[in-house]
PAZAPA-4460 file (N, C-alpha, C; in steps of 0.05 Angstrom, whole numbers, plus 32768, in hexadecimal, padded with zeros to 4 digits):
% residues 288
    n_x    n_y    n_z   ca_x   ca_y   ca_z    c_x    c_y    c_z   seq   type   mol
   800F   8320   892B   8015   8337   891B   7FFD   8340   890B     1      M     A
   7FED   832D   8900   7FD6   8335   88F1   7FC1   8343   8902     2      L     A
   7FBE   8339   891B   7FAC   8347   892E   7FB4   8364   8932     3      S     A
   7FCE   8368   8934   7FD8   8384   8938   7FD2   8395   891F     4      R     A
   7FD7   8389   8908   7FD0   8398   88EF   7FB3   83A0   88EE     5      V     A
   7FA1   838D   88F5   7F85   8393   88F5   7F7D   83A8   8909     6      Q     A
   7F89   83A6   8921   7F83   83BA   8936   7F8C   83D6   892E     7      T     A
   7FA4   83D8   8923   7FAE   83F3   891B   7F9F   83FE   8903     8      V     A
   7F98   83EC   88F1   7F8A   83F5   88D8   7F6E   83FE   88DD     9      A     A
   7F60   83F3   88F2   7F44   83F8   88F5   7F3C   8415   88F6    10      F     A
   7F4A   8426   8907   7F42   8442   8907   7F47   8450   88EC    11      P     A
   7F5B   8447   88DD   7F60   8453   88C3   7F4B   844C   88AF    12      I     A
   7F42   8433   88B0   7F2C   842A   889E   7F12   8439   88A5    13      L     A
   7F0E   843F   88BE   7EF6   844F   88C6   7EF9   846B   88BB    14      L     A
   7F11   8476   88BE   7F16   8492   88B5   7F15   8495   8897    15      A     A
   7F18   847F   8889   7F18   8480   886B   7EFD   847B   885F    16      S     A
   7EE9   8476   886F   7ECF   846C   8865   7EC3   847E   884F    17      A     A
   7EC6   8498   8852   7EBA   84AA   883E   7EC9   84A9   8823    18      D     A
   7EE0   849D   8822   7EEF   849B   880A   7EEE   8480   87FC    19      R     A
   7EDE   846E   8807   7EDC   8453   87FA   7EBF   844B   87F8    20      C     A
   7EAE   845B   87EB   7E91   8455   87EB   7E8A   843A   87DF    21      P     A
   7E9B   842F   87CD   7E94   8415   87C1   7EA1   83FD   87D0    22      F     A
   7EB1   8403   87E4   7EBD   83EE   87F4   7EB7   83F2   8811    23      D     A
   7E9F   83FD   8816   7E97   8405   8831   7E85   83F1   883D    24      Q     A
   7E88   83ED   8857   7E77   83D9   8866   7E73   83E3   8882    25      E     A
   7E5D   83DB   888F   7E59   83E2   88AA   7E68   83D0   88BD    26      G     A
   7E71   83DB   88D3   7E80   83CB   88E6   7E7A   83D4   8903    27      T     A
   7E7F   83C2   8916   7E7C   83C9   8932   7E97   83C9   8940    28      Y     A
   7EAB   83BB   8934   7EC5   83BB   8940   7ECB   83A7   8955    29      G     A
   7EBE   838F   8953   7EC4   837A   8966   7EC9   8360   8956    30      F     A
   7ED6   834D   8963   7EDB   8332   8957   7ED2   831D   896A    31      V     A
   7EC2   8309   8961   7EBA   82F3   8971   7ECD   82DB   896E    32      F     A
   7ECE   82CA   8981   7EDD   82B0   897E   7ED0   829B   8990    33      E     A
   7ED3   8282   8987   7ECA   826B   8997   7EDF   8265   89AC    34      D     A
   7ED6   825F   89C4   7EE9   8258   89DA   7EDD   8240   89E9    35      V     A
   7EEE   822E   89F3   7EE3   8219   8A04   7EDC   8224   8A1F    36      P     A
   7EC5   821B   8A2A   7EBC   8224   8A44   7EB1   820D   8A54    37      M     A
   7EB3   820E   8A6E   7EA6   81F9   8A7E   7E88   81F9   8A79    38      P     A
   7E7C   81E2   8A7C   7E5F   81DF   8A75   7E4E   81F3   8A84    39      D     A
   7E56   81FA   8A9D   7E45   820C   8AAC   7E46   8229   8AA1    40      F     A
   7E5B   822F   8A90   7E5D   824A   8A84   7E51   824A   8A68    41      Q     A
   7E53   8234   8A5A   7E49   8233   8A3E   7E2C   822B   8A3F    42      A     A
   7E1A   823E   8A38   7DFD   823A   8A3B   7DF3   8223   8A29    43      R     A
   7E02   821C   8A14   7DFA   8206   8A02   7DFF   81EB   8A0F    44      S     A
   7E0F   81EA   8A24   7E16   81D0   8A30   7E2B   81C2   8A1F    45      G     A
   7E36   81CF   8A0B   7E49   81C2   89F9   7E66   81C6   8A02    46      S     A
   7E6A   81D7   8A17   7E85   81DD   8A1F   7E92   81F2   8A0E    47      G     A
   7E82   81FF   89FD   7E8D   8213   89EA   7E7C   822D   89ED    48      R     A
   7E89   8243   89E9   7E7B   825C   89E9   7E87   8270   89D6    49      G     A
   7E79   8286   89D1   7E83   829C   89C0   7E8B   82B3   89D2    50      I     A
   7EA3   82BD   89CE   7EAB   82D4   89DE   7EB6   82EA   89CB    51      V     A
   7EB7   8302   89D4   7EC2   8318   89C5   7EE1   8316   89C8    52      V     A
   7EEF   8311   89B2   7F0C   830E   89B3   7F1A   8329   89B2    53      R     A
   7F0E   833C   89A3   7F1B   8356   899F   7F07   836C   899B    54      Q     A
   7F0D   8383   89A6   7EFD   839C   89A2   7F10   83B1   8998    55      V     A
   7F0B   83BC   8980   7F1D   83D0   8975   7F18   83EC   8981    56      Y     A
   7F2D   83FB   8984   7F2A   8416   8990   7F1B   8427   897C    57      V     A
   7F0D   843B   8987   7EFD   844E   8978   7EE6   8441   8968    58      R     A
   7EDF   8429   8970   7ECA   841B   8962   7EAF   841E   8970    59      S     A
   7E99   8418   8962   7E7F   8419   896F   7E7E   8405   8987    60      P     A
   7E8B   83EE   8984   7E8C   83DB   899A   7E99   83E7   89B3    61      A     A
   7EB0   83F4   89AF   7EBE   8401   89C5   7EAD   8416   89D2    62      A     A
   7E9F   8426   89C2   7E8E   843B   89CD   7E76   8430   89DC    63      R     A
   7E6C   8419   89D3   7E55   840C   89E0   7E5C   83FE   89FA    64      A     A
   7E76   83FA   89FE   7E7F   83ED   8A17   7E84   83D0   8A15    65      G     A
   7E85   83C4   89FD   7E8B   83A8   89FA   7EA8   83A3   8A03    66      I     A
   7EAD   838D   8A11   7EC8   8388   8A1B   7ED2   836D   8A12    67      Q     A
   7EEC   836B   8A0E   7EF8   8351   8A08   7EF1   833D   8A1D    68      T     A
   7EE9   8325   8A15   7EE1   8310   8A28   7EC3   830E   8A2D    69      G     A
   7EB3   8322   8A24   7E96   8320   8A27   7E8C   8307   8A19    70      D     A
   7E7B   82F8   8A26   7E70   82E0   8A1A   7E56   82E7   8A0C    71      Q     A
   7E54   82E1   89F2   7E3C   82E8   89E2   7E25   82D4   89E8    72      L     A
   7E0E   82E0   89ED   7DF6   82D0   89F3   7DE1   82D3   89DD    73      I     A
   7DDA   82EC   89D6   7DC6   82F1   89C2   7DCE   8308   89B0    74      E     A
   7DC4   8306   8997   7DC7   831B   8983   7DAB   8323   897A    75      I     A
   7DA2   833B   8980   7D87   8344   8979   7D72   8330   8982    76      N     A
   7D74   8328   899B   7D62   8315   89AA   7D64   82F8   89A0    77      T     A
   7D76   82F3   898C   7D79   82D7   8983   7D8F   82CA   8993    78      R     A
   7D89   82B3   899F   7D9C   82A4   89AE   7DB2   8298   899C    79      D     A
   7DCB   829F   89A1   7DE1   8296   8991   7DF5   8285   89A1    80      V     A
   7DEC   827D   89B9   7DFF   8270   89CB   7E07   8254   89C1    81      S     A
   7DF7   8249   89AF   7DFE   822F   89A3   7E0B   8231   8988    82      T     A
   7E0E   824A   897E   7E1B   824F   8964   7E39   8250   8966    83      D     A
   7E46   824D   894F   7E63   8252   894E   7E67   8270   894B    84      A     A
   7E7F   8279   8951   7E85   8295   894F   7E82   829F   8932    85      A     A
   7E89   828E   891E   7E87   8296   8902   7E69   829A   88FB    86      S     A
   7E57   828A   8905   7E3B   828D   8900   7E30   82A7   890D    87      A     A
   7E39   82AD   8925   7E31   82C6   8932   7E3B   82DE   8922    88      A     A
   7E54   82DD   8918   7E5F   82F3   8908   7E4F   82F6   88EF    89      S     A
   7E47   82E0   88E2   7E38   82E2   88C9   7E1C   82EF   88CF    90      D     A
   7E10   82E8   88E5   7DF6   82F4   88EC   7DF9   8312   88F0    91      L     A
   7E0E   831B   88FE   7E13   8337   8902   7E17   8345   88E7    92      V     A
   7E26   8338   88D5   7E2B   8344   88BA   7E10   8347   88AB    93      R     A
   7DFF   8332   88AC   7DE6   8334   889D   7DD4   834A   88A8    94      R     A
   7DD2   834C   88C2   7DC2   8360   88CE   7DCC   837C   88C7    95      L     A
   7DE6   837F   88C7   7DF2   8399   88C0   7DEC   83A1   88A3    96      T     A
   7DF0   838D   8891   7DEA   8393   8875   7DCD   8399   8870    97      R     A
   7DBB   838E   8881   7D9F   8393   887F   7D97   83AD   888D    98      A     A
   7DAB   83BB   8898   7DA7   83D4   88A6   7D95   83D1   88BF    99      R     A
   7D97   83BA   88CC   7D88   83B7   88E5   7D98   83C4   88FB   100      V     A
   7D8F   83DB   8904   7D9E   83EB   8918   7D8B   83F3   892E   101      Q     A
   7D94   83F5   8947   7DAF   83EE   894F   7DB1   83CF   8953   102      P     A
   7DCA   83C5   8954   7DCE   83A9   8959   7DCD   83A5   8978   103      L     A
   7DBE   8391   8980   7DBB   838B   899C   7DCB   8372   89A4   104      Q     A
   7DDD   8374   89B6   7DED   835E   89BF   7DE8   8359   89DD   105      L     A
   7DE2   8340   89E4   7DE0   8339   8A00   7DF9   8328   8A07   106      D     A
   7E08   8331   8A1B   7E20   8323   8A23   7E21   831D   8A40   107      V     A
   7E31   8309   8A48   7E36   8303   8A64   7E51   830D   8A6B   108      M     A
   7E53   831C   8A81   7E6C   8327   8A8B   7E6D   8325   8AA9   109      R     A
   7E80   8316   8AB3   7E83   8312   8AD0   7E69   8309   8ADD   110      S     A
   7E5B   82F7   8AD0   7E43   82EC   8ADB   7E2A   82FD   8AD7   111      G     A
   7E2C   8314   8ACA   7E15   8325   8AC6   7E0F   8327   8AA8   112      H     A
   7DF5   8327   8AA2   7DEC   832A   8A87   7DE9   8348   8A81   113      R     A
   7DF5   8350   8A6A   7DF5   836C   8A62   7DEB   836F   8A46   114      I     A
   7DDA   8383   8A41   7DCF   8388   8A26   7DDD   83A2   8A1C   115      R     A
   7DE7   83A0   8A03   7DF6   83B6   89F7   7DEA   83BC   89DB   116      L     A
   7DE8   83D6   89D4   7DDD   83DE   89BB   7DF3   83EC   89AB   117      L     A
   7DF6   83E5   8991   7E0C   83F0   8981   7E01   83F9   8966   118      L     A
   7E0A   8410   895C   7E05   8419   8941   7E1E   8416   8931   119      D     A
   7E1B   840A   8919   7E32   8405   8908   7E3F   841F   88FE   120      A     A
   7E59   841D   88F9   7E68   8433   88ED   7E72   8429   88D2   121      A     A
   7E75   843B   88BF   7E7F   8433   88A4   7E9D   8432   88A4   122      S     A
   7EA9   841F   8896   7EC6   841E   8893   7ECC   8411   8878   123      F     A
   7EE5   8414   886F   7EEE   8408   8856   7EF3   83EB   885A   124      C     A
   7EE6   83DA   884B   7EE8   83BD   884E   7EFF   83B3   883D   125      Q     A
   7F17   83B8   8845   7F2F   83AD   8837   7F3A   8396   8847   126      F     A
   7F43   8381   8839   7F4E   836A   8846   7F6B   836F   884F   127      T     A
   7F71   8368   8867   7F8D   836B   8872   7F9A   8350   8874   128      L     A
   7FB2   834D   8869   7FC0   8333   8869   7FDD   8337   8871   129      S     A
   7FE9   8322   887B   8005   8322   8883   8014   830E   8871   130      L     A
   802C   8317   8868   803D   8307   8857   8057   8301   8866   131      L     A
   805E   82E8   8868   8077   82E1   8875   808F   82E7   8863   132      R     A
   809D   82FC   8868   80B3   8305   8858   80C5   8318   8869   133      S     A
   80DF   8316   8865   80F1   8328   8874   80F2   8343   8867   134      D     A
   80E8   8346   884E   80E8   8360   8840   80D6   8373   884F   135      V     A
   80DF   838C   8853   80CF   83A0   8860   80BE   83AD   884B   136      V     A
   80A4   83A5   884A   8093   83AF   8834   8076   83AB   883B   137      N     A
   8065   83BA   882D   8048   83B7   882E   803E   83BD   8812   138      A     A
   8027   83B3   880B   801C   83B8   87F0   7FFD   83B6   87F1   139      M     A
   7FF1   83C0   87DC   7FD4   83C0   87DA   7FCC   83BB   87BD   140      S     A
   7FB4   83B0   87B8   7FAB   83AA   879D   7F8F   83B5   8797   141      N     A
   7F86   83C8   87A8   7F6B   83D3   87A4   7F57   83C9   87B7   142      G     A
   7F59   83B0   87C0   7F47   83A4   87D3   7F55   8398   87EB   143      R     A
   7F6F   8392   87E8   7F7E   8385   87FD   7F97   8396   8805   144      Q     A
   7FA0   8391   881D   7FB8   839D   8826   7FC9   8387   8832   145      I     A
   7FE2   8385   8829   7FF4   8370   8832   800C   837C   8840   146      L     A
   8012   8372   8858   8029   837C   8867   803C   8365   886D   147      V     A
   8055   8369   886A   8069   8354   886E   8070   8352   888C   148      T     A
   8078   833A   8894   8082   8337   88B0   809B   8347   88B4   149      T     A
   80AB   834B   889F   80C2   835C   88A1   80BC   8378   88A9   150      G     A
   80A6   8383   889D   809E   839E   88A4   8094   839F   88C1   151      L     A
   8085   838A   88C9   807B   838A   88E4   8091   838A   88F9   152      M     A
   80A8   837D   88F2   80BF   837E   8904   80CD   8399   8903   153      R     A
   80CB   83A6   88EC   80D9   83C0   88E8   80CB   83D7   88F7   154      F     A
   80B1   83D8   88F6   80A3   83EF   8903   80A7   83EF   8921   155      V     A
   80AA   8406   892D   80B0   8408   8949   8098   8411   895A   156      R     A
   8082   8418   894D   806A   8420   895C   8052   841C   894A   157      S     A
   803A   841D   8957   8021   841C   8948   801E   8434   8935   158      D     A
   802A   844B   893D   8028   8462   892C   8037   845E   8912   159      D     A
   804F   8451   8913   805E   844B   88FB   804F   8437   88E9   160      E     A
   8043   8423   88F6   8033   840F   88E7   801B   841D   88DB   161      L     A
   800F   842F   88E9   7FF7   843E   88DF   7FFE   844D   88C6   162      A     A
   8016   8459   88C5   801F   8467   88AD   8020   8455   8895   163      W     A
   802C   843D   8898   802D   842A   8882   8011   8422   8878   164      V     A
   8000   841C   888B   7FE5   8414   8884   7FD5   842B   8878   165      L     A
   7FD8   8443   8882   7FCA   845A   8877   7FD3   845F   885A   166      A     A
   7FED   845B   8855   7FF7   845F   883A   7FEA   844A   8827   167      H     A
   7FE9   8431   882F   7FDE   841C   881E   7FC0   841F   881B   168      E     A
   7FB2   8427   8831   7F95   842C   882F   7F90   8444   881C   169      I     A
   7FA1   8458   881C   7F9F   846E   880A   7FA1   8465   87ED   170      A     A
   7FB4   8453   87E7   7FB5   8447   87CC   7F9A   843C   87C4   171      H     A
   7F8E   842D   87D6   7F74   8420   87CF   7F5E   8434   87CB   172      N     A
   7F5B   8448   87DD   7F45   845A   87DB   7F49   846D   87C3   173      V     A
   7F62   8471   87BA   7F67   8481   87A3   7F65   8472   8789   174      L     A
   7F61   8458   878B   7F5D   8448   8772   7F77   8444   8763   175      G     A
   7F8E   8443   8770   7FA7   8442   8762   7FAD   8427   8755   176      H     A
   7FA2   8411   8760   7FA8   83F7   8754   7F9D   83F5   8737   177      A     A
   7F83   83FD   8733   7F79   83FD   8717   7F89   8410   8705   178      P     A
   7F92   8427   870F   7FA1   843A   86FF   7FBC   842E   86F7   179      E     A
   7FC9   8420   870A   7FE3   8413   8704   7FDF   83FD   86EF   180      A     A
   7FCA   83ED   86F2   7FC5   83D8   86DE   7FBF   83E4   86C3   181      R     A
   7FB0   83F9   86C2   7FAA   8406   86A9   7FC3   8411   869B   182      L     A
   7FD5   841C   86AB   7FEE   8426   86A0   7FFE   8410   8693   183      R     A
   8000   83F9   86A1   800E   83E2   8696   8002   83D9   867B   184      V     A
   7FE7   83D7   867B   7FDA   83CF   8662   7FDE   83E3   864B   185      M     A
   7FDC   83FD   8652   7FDF   8411   863D   7FFC   8411   8633   186      L     A
   800F   840E   8645   802B   840D   863C   8030   83F6   862A   187      D     A
   8025   83DF   8631   8028   83C7   8621   801B   83CA   8606   188      A     A
   8004   83D7   8605   7FF6   83DA   85EB   8005   83EE   85DA   189      W     A
   800E   8405   85E6   801D   8419   85D7   8037   840D   85CC   190      L     A
   8044   83FD   85DD   805D   83F1   85D4   8059   83DE   85BD   191      G     A
   8043   83D0   85BD   803E   83BC   85A7   8034   83CA   858E   192      A     A
   8026   83E0   8590   801B   83ED   8578   802B   8404   856D   193      T     A
   803A   8412   857E   8048   8429   8574   8065   842A   857C   194      S     A
   806D   8417   858D   8089   8417   8596   808E   842A   85AC   195      G     A
   807A   8439   85B5   807D   844C   85CB   8073   843F   85E5   196      K     A
   8082   8443   85F9   807B   8437   8613   8075   844C   8628   197      A     A
   8061   845C   8622   8059   8470   8636   803C   8475   8635   198      S     A
   8030   847D   864A   8014   8483   864C   800F   849A   865E   199      S     A
   7FF7   84A7   865C   7FF2   84BE   866C   7FEB   84B7   8689   200      P     A
   7FEB   849E   8690   7FE3   8496   86AB   7FF8   84A0   86BF   201      S     A
   7FF0   84A4   86D8   8003   84AE   86ED   801A   849A   86F0   202      P     A
   8032   84A5   86F5   8049   8494   86F9   8048   8487   8714   203      S     A
   8056   8470   8718   8056   8463   8733   805F   8477   8749   204      P     A
   8072   8488   8743   807B   849B   8758   8065   84AE   875F   205      R     A
   8056   84B8   874C   8041   84CB   8752   802B   84BE   8763   206      S     A
   8026   84A4   875D   8012   8496   876D   801B   8493   878A   207      L     A
   8035   848F   878E   8040   848D   87A9   803E   84A7   87B8   208      E     A
   8043   84BD   87A9   8041   84D8   87B5   8024   84DD   87BE   209      V     A
   8011   84D6   87AD   7FF5   84D9   87B4   7FED   84C9   87CD   210      Q     A
   7FF7   84B0   87CE   7FF0   849E   87E5   7FFD   84A9   87FE   211      A     A
   8015   84B4   87FC   8022   84C0   8814   8010   84D7   881E   212      D     A
   8007   84E8   880C   7FF8   8500   8813   7FDD   84F9   8820   213      Y     A
   7FCE   84E8   8813   7FB4   84E0   881D   7FB7   84CF   8836   214      V     A
   7FCB   84BD   8836   7FD0   84AC   884D   7FD5   84BD   8866   215      G     A
   7FE4   84D3   8864   7FE9   84E4   887B   7FCE   84EF   8886   216      A     A
   7FBC   84F7   8875   7FA2   8500   887E   7F92   84EA   888C   217      Y     A
   7F93   84D2   8880   7F84   84BC   888C   7F8F   84B5   88A7   218      L     A
   7FA9   84B5   88A9   7FB7   84AF   88C3   7FAF   84C4   88D8   219      M     A
   7FAF   84DD   88D0   7FA7   84F2   88E3   7F8A   84F0   88EB   220      A     A
   7F78   84E9   88D8   7F5C   84E5   88DE   7F58   84CF   88F3   221      R     A
   7F69   84BA   88F1   7F66   84A3   8903   7F72   84A8   891E   222      A     A
   7F7F   84C0   8922   7F8A   84C7   893C   7FA6   84BD   8941   223      G     A
   7FB4   84B5   892D   7FD0   84AC   8932   7FE3   84C3   8931   224      Y     A
   7FFB   84BF   893C   800F   84D4   893E   8020   84D5   8925   225      D     A
   801C   84EB   8915   802B   84EE   88FC   8049   84F2   8900   226      L     A
   8051   84FA   8918   806D   84FF   891D   807E   84E5   8919   227      E     A
   8071   84CE   891B   807F   84B5   8918   8088   84B0   88FB   228      A     A
   807C   84BE   88E8   8082   84B9   88CC   809E   84C1   88C5   229      V     A
   80A7   84D7   88D0   80C2   84E1   88C9   80D8   84CD   88CF   230      R     A
   80D8   84C2   88E8   80EC   84AF   88F0   80E9   8494   88E0   231      E     A
   80D0   848D   88DA   80CC   8475   88CA   80DA   8476   88AF   232      F     A
   80D7   848D   88A2   80E3   8490   8887   8102   8490   8889   233      W     A
   810C   849D   889E   8129   849E   88A1   8135   8482   88A5   234      R     A
   8128   8472   88B6   8132   8457   88BA   812E   8445   88A1   235      R     A
   8118   8449   8893   8113   8439   887B   8127   8440   8866   236      L     A
   812E   845A   8864   8142   8462   8850   815D   8455   8856   237      G     A
   8165   8453   886F   817D   8445   8876   817C   8428   886F   238      Q     A
   8165   841C   8873   8162   83FF   886C   8165   83FB   884E   239      T     A
   815B   840D   883E   815D   840A   8821   817A   840E   8818   240      H     A
   8189   8420   8825   81A5   8424   881F   81B5   840B   8824   241      L     A
   81AD   83FB   8838   81BB   83E3   883F   81B4   83CC   882D   242      Q     A
   819F   83CF   881D   8196   83BA   880A   8197   83C6   87EE   243      Q     A
   81AE   83C5   87E2   81B2   83D4   87C9   819E   83CE   87B3   244      A     A
   819B   83B5   87AD   8189   83AD   8796   816C   83B4   879C   245      D     A
   8160   83AC   87B3   8145   83B4   87B9   8141   83D2   87BA   246      P     A
   8155   83E0   87C4   8153   83FD   87C5   8151   8409   87A9   247      A     A
   8161   83FF   8797   8161   8409   877C   8146   8405   876F   248      Q     A
   813B   83ED   8772   8121   83E7   8767   810B   83F8   8774   249      E     A
   810D   83FC   878E   80FA   840C   879D   80FA   8429   8794   250      F     A
   8112   8434   8790   8114   8450   8788   810A   8455   876C   251      D     A
   8109   8441   875B   80FF   8444   8740   80E1   844A   8740   252      Q     A
   80D3   8440   8754   80B6   8443   8754   80AC   8455   876B   253      S     A
   80BE   845E   877D   80B7   846E   8794   80C8   8487   8795   254      H     A
   80BD   849C   87A1   80CE   84B4   87A6   80E5   84AC   87B9   255      P     A
   80FA   84BC   87B9   8110   84B7   87CC   8107   84BC   87E8   256      T     A
   8116   84B2   87FB   810F   84B7   8818   810F   84D4   881E   257      T     A
   8123   84E3   8814   8125   8500   8819   810C   850E   880D   258      E     A
   8104   8506   87F5   80EC   8513   87E9   80D3   850D   87FA   259      E     A
   80D1   84F5   8804   80B9   84EE   8813   80B8   84FD   882E   260      R     A
   80CF   84FF   883B   80D0   850E   8854   80C9   852B   8850   261      I     A
   80D4   8537   883B   80CF   8553   8835   80B1   8558   882F   262      E     A
   80A6   8546   881F   8089   8548   8819   8078   8544   8832   263      A     A
   8080   8532   8843   8072   852C   885B   8072   8545   886E   264      F     A
   8089   8552   8870   808A   856A   8881   8076   857F   8878   265      E     A
   8073   8582   885E   805F   8595   8853   8043   858D   885A   266      T     A
   803E   8573   8856   8023   8568   885C   801D   856B   887A   267      T     A
   8031   8565   888B   802D   8567   88A8   8025   8584   88B0   268      L     A
   8032   8598   88A5   802C   85B3   88AB   800F   85BA   88A2   269      K     A
   8008   85AF   888B   7FED   85B4   8880   7FD8   85A8   8893   270      E     A
   7FDC   8590   889C   7FCA   8582   88AE   7FC9   8590   88C9   271      I     A
   7FE0   8598   88D4   7FE1   85A6   88EE   7FD1   85C1   88EC   272      E     A
   7FD3   85CF   88D6   7FC5   85E8   88D3   7FA7   85E3   88D3   273      A     A
   7F9E   85CD   88C7   7F81   85C7   88C7   7F78   85C0   88E3   274      K     A
   7F89   85B2   88F2   7F81   85AB   890E   7F7F   85C4   891F   275      L     A
   7F92   85D7   891B   7F91   85EF   892B   7F78   85FF   8925   276      V     A
   7F70   8600   890C   7F58   8610   8904   7F3E   8600   8906   277      H     A
   7F40   85E7   890F   7F27   85D7   8912   7F1B   85CF   88F8   278      G     A
   7F2B   85CD   88E3   7F21   85C6   88C8   7F21   85A7   88C5   279      E     A
   7F0F   859E   88B3   7F0E   8582   88AD   7F28   8578   88A1   280      A     A
   7F30   8560   88A8   7F49   8555   889E   7F44   8548   8883   281      L     A
   7F41   855A   886F   7F3D   8552   8853   7F52   8560   8843   282      D     A
   7F5E   8552   882F   7F71   8560   881D   7F63   8577   880F   283      P     A
   7F71   858C   8809   7F64   85A2   87FA   7F58   8599   87E0   284      P     A
   7F44   85A7   87D6   7F37   85A0   87BD   7F4C   85A0   87A7   285      A     A
   7F4A   858C   8796   7F5D   858A   877F   7F75   857A   8786   286      G     A
   7F7A   8573   879F   7F90   8562   87A7   7F86   8547   87B0   287      R     A
   7F95   8532   87AB   7F8B   8518   87B3   7F95   8512   87CF   288      H     A
***
């Protein structure tokens, strides 16, 4: 499940890069892993090798032609055949942060040695985690995004999962976690000093509205199908109706399902108009 979350999130994190300048990092879009190999395949003679476990779509690695199963031999002419996959990943990370470009990888594929050159792309470096829970939910704290196993079983397509992730990524790029914490602190201070429990900070509902709006743009930027959002909200609304107490708590901090679908329809028309006119997929000035 976590691998699926990472795969679906990757294009959205790429599409969000211009909105997270302080949480931005270079990436190539591949993952290494250690695998046992016969001695005649493992150049170190240790019976172990490093292979490419995953290549994310729309990534520099995919464009360069890296394939799942490629055996890693060298990184920028340095022999890494005796290294662990974690050490090779650390080397790639150091070279990227030092802006050593392009990255040169030598791999073995079907008995042939291939040299590939990659230029890093920027993406939002948010941690993605999975929580074992039957509750259909996802959350973010400014640097992390947590998705429940219940939600993973609930979504019917990668497009529906992309909507959930885009919404949570939007919370992070909009800086909503610090705003929410500030509101709690201000309310507590006002309550203790004046007996008033209100602050000028945005309400939880308004933050959700903003995340829905920006999330739709991020989802569209990443190439996912926004039509999946409508059905997702309808089914989620039915789920909340079947769970009275969670639904009541959810509705106190979130717009209603009907409100979210109505707002989404407006946003969808706005995005479709931009696509028709070849405009950049950016919210209008003054809107988050």
